[in-house]
C-alpha positions, 0 to 999 in steps of 0.5 A: 394574453395569459390569464392570472392562473397561467401567470401563477403557473409560470411563475411557480414553474419559473421558481421551481426551474430556479430552485433546481439550479441553485441546487444543482450548483450547490451540489456541483460546489459539494461533488467538487470538494469531494473530488478535491479531497479524493485526489488529495487522498490519492496522492497521499496514499500513493505516497504511503505505497511508495514509502511501503515498497522501500521498506518492503525493499529493506526488509528483503535485503535484511532477509537475504543477509540473514538467509546467507548468514544462516547457510553460512553457519550450516556449512561451517557446522557441517564442515567443522563436524566432517573434519572433526570426524575424520580427525577423530578417526584418524586420531584413533587409527593412529594411537588406538589402533 
């Protein structure tokens, strides 16, 4: 039969174990809440990334449009300069002699 000292040690050990279990349960709930928060944050970030990808796609389309317009303007300017030069040379040859 255990004596009083052994019973006291056993009760203290039991109390420590129960406290440890309570601490683990408390920590489990905190970690579970943290994980749920991280999951919500991950979903929100995925949505934001998708929106950014759509925005970047629209910007790329606009950039392509601007590039085409600038290229067209440069080609038009070069053709105008060449035609103007040819016409100028032709006129000077006809009238200037």
